[in-house]
N, C-alpha and C positions, 0 to 999 in steps of 0.2 A: 199473495204468492210467498212461499216460504223460500228465503234466499240463504238460509243457514247451511254453511258448507259441512260435509260429513267429516267427522273426527278421524284423524289417521290413527289406526290401532297402535297400541302401545308397543307391540312386538315389531311392527314396522319402524316405528320411531327409534327403538333400541338398535335395530339393525343399521339404520342410517347413521346413528351416533357412533356405533362401533366401527363401521367402515371409515368414517371421517377421523375418528381417534387413531385408527391404525394408519390412515394416509398421512395424518399430521405428524405422528411420531416417526414414521419412516422418512418423511421429508426433512424433519428436524435433525435426524441422525446423519443424513447425507451432508447437509450444510454445516452440522457440528464438526463433522470429520474434515471438510474443507477448511474450516476455521483453524482447526487443531494442526492438521497434517500439512496443509498447503501453505498456510500463512503463519503458522506458529503463534497464533493469536490467543493467549490464554484467557484474556477477559471475554472475547466473544464465544469461545468454545464453552466457558463455564456458564454464561448466560443461557446459551442454547440447550445445554445439558440440563440445567435447572428447570427450563421451561418445559422440556420433554418429560422430566420426572413429575413435576407438579401437575401435568396434564393427565397422566395415565396411571397414576398410583391409586388404585382402588382396593377396597376390601374384597374378600372372597365372595360375598353375596352379590356385590355389583358385577364383578368379573363374571360370575355364573350367568347373570342376566344377559349381559353383553355377548358372551361367547355363545350362549344358547340361542341367540337371535340370528346367528349366522346361517346363511344358506349359499355355501360356496359353489355347490353344483348348479344352483339356479341363478347364479350371478352373471348377468349377460356381459359384464366388463372383465370378467376373470381372465380372459385370453387376450385382452388388448395390450400391445406393446408400445412404449414410449418411442418417439422418433429417434433413429439411430444417431442423428446429428447432435442430439443433446447429451449423448454419452461421450462424445469426442472433444468437447469444449467446455473447460472448468467454469468460466465465467457464465456460460449459458446454462449449465447444469445447476449452478448456485441460484440463479434467477428462477429457472423452471421449478426447482424444489421449493424456493421461498414462496413462489406463487401458489403452488400446490398446497402448502401449509396454510397460507392466507385464506384460501377459498374454503378449506376444510374448517378453519376457525369460524368463518361467517356462518357455515352451515350449523356448526356446533352452538354458536351463539343463538341462533334462531330456535333450534330444536330443544335446546335444554330448558327453554321457557316452558315447554309442555309437560316436562316431567318433574316430579317432586321426589328425587332420589338425592339424599344429602350428600353422598360421596362424590357425586358428579359436580364439577365446579359450576358456579353461578354464571348466567350469560355475561354479566360484566367482566368476569375473569377472562373468558375467552375473547372478549373484546379488547381487553388490555393486552393479552398475548398478541392479538393481531397487530395492534398499533406498535408494540414494541418490535415485533418482527419487521415492520416497515423500516425502522431505523436500522436494525441489524442488517437487513438486505442491502441498504445503500453502503454501509460500512464494509460488508463482505465484498460486494461488487468492486468498490473502490479500491480495496486492498488486492484483489486479484488482477485488476486492470493495470495497477501500478507495479505489480511484482515482476514483470518483464523488465521494466526500467530499472528497478532496484537491482536486479541481477546484472545489469550492464554497468553498474558502478564499480568498475575495476580498471586496473592499469593507469594510465596517464590522464589526468584532467588538466588541460592547458587552460590557464586563466588569462584571457585577452583583456588587459588592463590598460585603459586609455593612456594614463600618465606613463606607464611603463613602456608603451609603444614609442614614446619621443617622436611623434609626428609620422610614424609609418602607418600604412593603411590596415584598418581592422581586418578587412576581408583577405588582403594579400597574406597577412600573417596567419590568419586562420586556416587558409588553404595549405600553408606550408607545414603547420603543426599536425594537421591531419595527415598529410603525407608522411610525416615523421612517426605516425603511429598513435597520435592522441585518440582516446576512446570518448572523451567527453570534453566539450568546449563550454567554458563559463565566461560570460561577458560581465566585466566589472567596470564601473565608471563613477567618477566623483566630480567631473567637471563639465560635462556637456548637458545642453538642454534636454528635456524629455523628448522634444520633437526630433532632435538630431540623433538621440540614442535609439529611438523607435525605429527610424529609417535603417540604422545599422543592424539592429537586432533582427529586423525582418530579412535582411540579406544574409546574415550569418545563419539564421534558421533554415534558409533555402540551401545553403552549403551543406550544413549538417544533415539535412533531410536527403540530399543527394548521396551522401557518403554513409548514411545510417549511423550517424553519430549523435549522441545525446547532446542536447543544447540547453543549457541552464543559465538563467539571469540571476545575477547577483543583486540582492537588496530590493529591487523594484518589482513588487508584485503586479503593479498595473502594467508595466512594459512586458512582463512574462505573459500575462493574460492576453494583451493586445496582439502579440506576435505568435501566439499558440506555442510557446516554448515547451520543451519536455518537463521542465521544472523551474523552481525558483530556490535560491539559496538565501536564507535570512541570518543576519548576525544577532548577537545577543541583545542589541538595543532596538531591534525591529519588532514588528507585530508578534505577539505570542503565537506560539506554534498552533494551538488548538483554534485560535481565531483564524489565522492564515488557512488552516486546513479547510475551514468551513466555506471560506471564500473561493477556494480553487476547485477547478474541475475535478471530477472524481478520478480522472486518469493522469493528473499532473503530479509529479513527485515534489517533495518538499525537503530541503536540506536545512540544518540548523547548526551554527557555529557553537562549539562548547570547548571547555578546557578541563573540566573535572568529570569524575565518574557520576556524580550526582546529576549533573546537568544533562549528561548523555542518557541516563535512565529516564529523566523527566522528558526529554525530547522525544524518545521513542514512545512513551506512554501517551503522549499528547498528539501523536500522529506523524512525526517525522519519518521520512523514508530512508535517510541516511544522515550521518553526523559529519560535520567538518571539524576535525580535532586538531588543535594546535594552539600556540605555535610550537612545533616540535624542536626546532632549532631557532636561533637568533635569525632575524630576517630583515633586511633593508626595506622591504615593501611595507612593513608595519613596525615602526620604531618602538611603539609602546606595547607591543605584544608580549604577553607572559609566556616564557619558555617552560615547557613542561617535560621535555626529553621523551625519547621513544618508550621508556618504561611505562608511561601513562597509557599508551596504546594498548599494551598487554592487559592493563587493569580494566580498561573499558571494554575490550574484547570479551572478557569474562562476564561482563554486566549486560551487554545488549546483544540483540540478534540481528539488528540492521547493519548495512555496510558502513565501514568507516573509511572516510576520506581524509588522510593526513595532510597537513598543510604547514608551511613555515620553514624556510631555509633549506628545503630539500633539493638535492641535486644528483647527479649520476654517481657520486662518490659515496653518499649516505642512503641512497634509495634502498639498497640491500638490507640495511638495519631496519628501516621503517617497515618494510614488507614483513620481514621476519618476526617483528614485533606484533603483527596481526592486522596491519592496514590492508584494506581491499583495493584502495586507490590512492594515488599521490596526486595532489593539486600543486601545481608549480607556476610561479610568475617570473621571478628574476632569472632563474638558471636557463630559461628559454628566451624571454624577451629582451634580456640584456646581451644575448648573442647576436652576432651579425648574420648567423645562419640558423634560425629558429628550427628549420626542418631536421638539420643535423643534431641540434642540442636536444630536440624531443626524442629523436631516434636513440640517442645515447641513454636516456633515462628509460625508455621503453625496453631497451636491451638489458639494462640492469635489472628491471622488474622481471623480464622474462627468464633471466638467468636463475633468479630466485625460485620462480615457479618450476623451472626445469629441474632444478636441484631437489626440490621438495617432492616432486611427483616421480 
């Protein structure tokens, strides 16, 4: 019995390759535009652009073969429309188009084995494109899922520091500063056990979720992960940014402390979602901090696209100068926690920030 399968005619093979090249190119263009216009990610958009060009740049003879194989009128899929829901959600659109390209690349990898046309990439090239796209898809989705949280890095970030509380309750003060208008809460501690801090972090996370406030854990990546915080903030002596980024869920934001333009640029390139820049002024919360003055904010603002959270000696009297210099957010410890009325102190800083925004708009 003859079990040999019939060969697919070359014209049919060319038609399938042409259709999948078009599908892959179109999908790459969509995710390239998302990377460029939605995330301002130069690296990803360049990688996608180069992949698209490398995949479809053929000589006239090959283009003639491919175009000549088309049968638009006889294509049963020509009138199919993608689900409308995919057009309304950017992360879903990114995933859908990534998967569309990956499937096309798998088809191209298989069918390119049957043709001996030098201008069409080798099967291994399509395979490499596919595996590269798996990595790009994760980075793209991660960036999109964190974009909403990045946009919420503005206004007042109240740092709830255990030592600065001087015995007051973490949760009570957190409630007060949120009432005062804080948009972000950052939990900072250098004295409690991890067990004690985890319990506190879990309760603060609940409060922040109730009020739709960002909750960030300072220094401790394990605590941030354990309580499903919105983000973690790392100092200059903590884990490297690119290492921490790999360990975090794709929707958790990462902040990094810096005090120079070079450090800020490095932090952004390695995956930081915002930078904590300081110390802007002398601060009692960190006696050995290097004071950089507000002029550094303007320099960093020109060099990075991610939000800047200024920190160090900031209060209601100098908040205007800090926001004017280009900071998106102000992180405060002493000016709030040293007050007997944290809600009022937070409100005064929030009002100062609001006055600057109102004037500039």
